[in-house]
N, C-alpha and C positions, 0 to 999 in steps of 0.2 A: 609945315607941309600939309596940304589939304588933299585928302583922298577923295576921288570921285567915285560914284557908284557904278559907272560904266567905263570899262577899261579898254575899249577897243576903238579902232578907226573904221571898222567895217563889220557888217553882219555875216559875211560869207564864212563858211566853215569847211574844212576839209583836212582829213588826216593825210599826212605825207606831203602837204603843201610846202613849197619852198619858203624859206624865211624871206620876209619882205625887206627891201633895202630901206634905209632911213629910220629904222626902229632903233630905239636906245638899246644898249646891251650891257650897261653897267648900272647896278643898284647899290645902295648903301647896305653894308653888312649888319643890318639891324633886324633882329628877330621879333616881329610883331605879326604873327600869323593871321591870314585872312582866308576866307572860304569864297571860292568863285564858282558860279553856276553858269553853264552854257549848254546850248544844243550843239551836239557834234554828230554829224551824219544822222540827224533826226532823233538822236537819243539825248536825254537830259543827263548831264554828268556834273558832278561836284568835285572840285579839286581844292586841296589846301596848298597855299603858297606861303613862303616864309615872310613876305610882306606885300603891301599893295603895289610897290614898284615892280617886284618880280611878276606879279599877276599882270600888270600893265604891259610889261615887256613881252610876256608870253602871248598876251592877246594880240599885240601888234605883230610879232614875228610869225605867229601861226594863223593870223587873220580870223580869230575866234572872238565872239562877243561874250566875255565873262562879266557877270554882274555879281557884286559883293552880296553875300548872304551871311547870316549869323554863323559864327565859327562852329557852334555845336551841330549845325547841319552838315558838316563835313566829317562827322565821326567815322564814316566809311567812305573813303574816296574811291573813285573808279580806277581800275587797273590802267586805263589809258592815260591817266594823269601823269604818269612818269614821262610821257612824251612831251609834256608841256612845261616841265620845270627846268 
């Protein structure tokens, strides 16, 4: 499995956006945490995901551009991250 550094199909962001159709919704139950960084409503947020697939699905469903960052940069994740997991 090759993980890409950019996990989205679009650069639009918006909280409360409806899930997009055609996005995958199943990921392997493998714990390999990754840190994702994105601009959400003009603010930089960092969220930790259980693996790259989960981050990719969240990117697609929420239409947010998450970029992978070193895991230690997600020591404190933004409260809004719970909406993207």
